[in-house]
C-alpha positions in Angstrom: 109.6 83.0 87.9 112.1 85.8 88.2 113.7 86.8 91.4 114.0 90.4 92.4 115.7 91.8 95.4 114.5 94.5 97.6 117.1 94.1 100.1 115.7 96.1 102.3 118.4 95.3 104.7 117.6 95.7 105.1 117.5 96.0 104.1 120.3 96.7 104.7 118.6 95.8 106.4 119.4 94.5 107.5 119.3 94.2 110.4 118.0 91.3 112.0 120.3 92.4 113.7 120.4 94.3 116.5 117.5 92.9 118.1 120.1 91.0 119.9 122.0 93.8 121.1 119.9 94.8 123.9 121.6 92.8 126.6 125.0 94.1 125.9 123.6 97.6 125.7 121.7 97.8 128.9 124.3 99.5 131.0 124.8 102.2 128.3 121.3 102.5 127.0 119.9 105.9 127.8 117.4 106.7 125.0 115.7 105.4 121.9 118.8 105.4 119.7 118.7 106.4 116.1 115.3 105.7 114.5 114.9 105.2 110.8 112.9 108.2 109.6 109.2 107.9 108.5 108.1 108.7 105.0 107.3 112.4 104.6 103.8 112.0 103.0 102.8 114.0 100.0 104.7 115.4 97.0 104.5 116.5 93.4 102.7 114.2 91.0 104.8 111.6 89.3 106.4 112.9 86.1 107.7 109.6 84.7 106.3 106.1 84.3 107.3 103.1 86.5 108.9 100.9 83.8 112.7 101.0 83.8 115.6 100.5 86.1 115.7 102.3 89.4 118.6 102.8 91.8 118.7 104.0 95.4 119.9 107.6 95.9 120.8 109.6 99.0 117.4 111.2 99.1 114.8 113.5 97.6 113.0 116.4 99.3 112.5 115.6 102.9 113.1 111.8 102.5 116.5 110.2 102.9 117.5 106.6 102.2 118.0 104.8 105.5 117.6 101.3 106.8 117.8 99.9 110.4 116.1 98.1 113.2 113.9 98.5 116.3 113.9 96.0 119.1 111.8 95.9 122.3 113.4 95.6 125.7 111.8 94.8 129.1 113.5 96.4 132.0 112.6 96.2 135.7 110.9 99.6 135.7 109.7 100.0 132.2 109.4 98.6 128.7 111.2 100.5 126.0 112.4 100.4 122.4 115.8 101.1 120.9 116.7 101.6 117.3 119.7 101.9 115.0 120.1 102.9 111.4 122.4 103.2 108.4 122.2 106.3 106.3 123.3 106.4 102.6 125.6 109.4 102.5 128.3 107.3 100.9 126.0 105.6 98.4 127.2 102.2 99.7 125.6 101.6 103.1 122.2 101.0 101.5 122.6 100.2 97.8 119.7 99.0 95.6 118.5 98.4 92.1 115.0 97.5 90.9 113.7 96.7 87.4 110.1 97.3 86.5 108.4 95.9 83.4 104.7 96.6 82.5 104.2 98.2 85.9 105.4 95.0 87.6 108.5 94.7 89.8 110.5 91.8 88.2 114.0 92.1 89.6 116.3 94.2 91.6 118.8 94.3 94.4 119.1 96.4 97.6 121.8 95.6 100.1 122.4 97.0 103.5 125.9 97.0 105.1 125.1 95.7 108.6 128.4 97.0 110.0 127.3 100.6 109.1 124.2 100.4 111.3 124.7 102.5 114.4 122.8 103.7 117.4 123.6 106.4 119.9 126.4 104.5 121.6 129.7 103.5 120.0 130.6 100.9 122.6 127.3 99.1 122.2 127.6 99.1 118.4 131.1 97.6 118.6 129.9 94.8 120.9 126.9 94.1 118.7 128.9 93.9 115.5 131.6 91.7 117.0 129.8 89.4 119.4 126.2 89.2 118.2 125.8 90.0 114.6 129.2 88.8 113.6 129.5 91.3 110.8 132.9 90.0 109.7 131.1 86.8 108.6 127.7 88.2 107.7 128.4 91.7 106.4 125.1 92.3 104.6 121.3 91.8 105.1 119.1 91.2 102.0 115.5 90.8 101.0 115.1 88.9 97.7 111.7 89.2 96.0 110.5 85.7 94.9 107.1 86.8 93.4 106.5 89.6 90.9 104.9 92.6 92.6 102.1 94.6 90.9 102.7 98.3 91.0 100.0 99.4 88.6 97.7 100.5 91.3 100.2 103.0 93.0 98.9 106.6 92.8 100.7 108.9 90.4 99.3 112.1 92.0 101.8 112.5 94.8 99.8 110.5 97.4 100.9 107.3 99.0 99.8 103.7 98.2 100.7 100.3 99.4 102.3 97.2 97.7 102.5 93.7 99.0 105.9 92.0 98.5 106.9 88.3 99.1 110.5 87.3 99.2 113.4 85.7 101.1 114.9 87.7 103.9 118.5 86.8 104.7 120.0 87.9 108.0 123.0 86.5 109.9 123.5 83.8 107.3 119.9 82.5 107.6 117.1 82.9 105.1 113.3 83.0 105.7 110.4 83.7 103.3 108.2 86.6 104.4 105.3 88.6 103.0 105.1 92.2 104.0 103.2 95.3 103.0 105.2 98.4 102.1 104.1 102.0 101.7 105.2 103.7 98.4 105.1 107.2 97.1 105.6 108.2 93.5 106.6 111.8 93.3 108.3 113.7 90.4 111.1 111.4 89.2 111.4 109.4 92.4 109.8 106.4 94.1 110.0 106.3 97.9 109.4 103.1 99.8 108.8 102.8 103.6 108.4 99.6 105.6 108.6 98.3 109.2 109.0 94.6 108.7 108.3 92.3 111.7 111.0 89.7 112.4 111.9 87.2 115.0 115.6 87.0 115.9 115.2 83.4 116.7 114.3 82.7 113.1 117.8 83.8 112.2 119.8 82.3 115.0 120.5 85.7 116.6 121.1 85.1 120.3 120.4 87.8 122.8 122.7 86.3 125.4 122.3 86.4 129.2 121.9 89.6 131.0 120.7 90.3 134.5 117.5 92.5 134.8 117.0 92.9 131.1 114.9 90.8 128.8 114.9 91.3 125.0 111.8 90.3 123.1 112.2 87.8 120.3 110.3 90.2 118.0 111.3 93.4 116.5 111.2 95.2 113.1 113.5 96.0 110.2 112.8 99.6 109.3 113.3 101.0 105.8 113.1 104.3 104.0 114.4 103.9 100.4 114.5 106.6 97.8 114.8 105.4 94.2 115.4 107.2 91.0 115.5 105.9 87.4 118.3 105.6 85.0 117.9 104.8 81.3 
């Protein structure tokens, strides 16, 4: 069976990441960081078929390619969430390729440069990359599809549908198989995918460290908004 990659890293992303970064961030954490955008629902009907090779692009319409994380932090006075994301303005931070045959996703690759994920605080981001995510050793996050995914049921009228994907998620040098449901929109000549994938940082040996008065939940999400367009 062929492998495909949706390195939603991620994919990129991608991010198993920063669930750990809460402890280091507590003293400088003032807001919710930079959240990966939600899919802007609705659009023109699809003008091309699904079969072919698709690549991530910077964006289409109101949707821009992004990948990041959200983690949950318990503080003495409140519970809160904090997020970070990588945009794709350079075409490299979130880079992907998918191949579809007979309306079935059969292979592809999407990679997220973990070092490009940032929040609202540069000091926190430096600490996370250096001391928790070790981005010099583990520069990317990936999701590799291990089972073909049927796309034939996705609407072609500019409304959203869902697709279930099973694959290997690799973060911080560790790999775990997951199954997740993604939202997909076919519009004009683009396919746009959104997902908030639950993860546990302990599954990927990502340590939160010790920090007085702050507790970081083991669970968080990898957040994706991926805009694909076809070539050839």
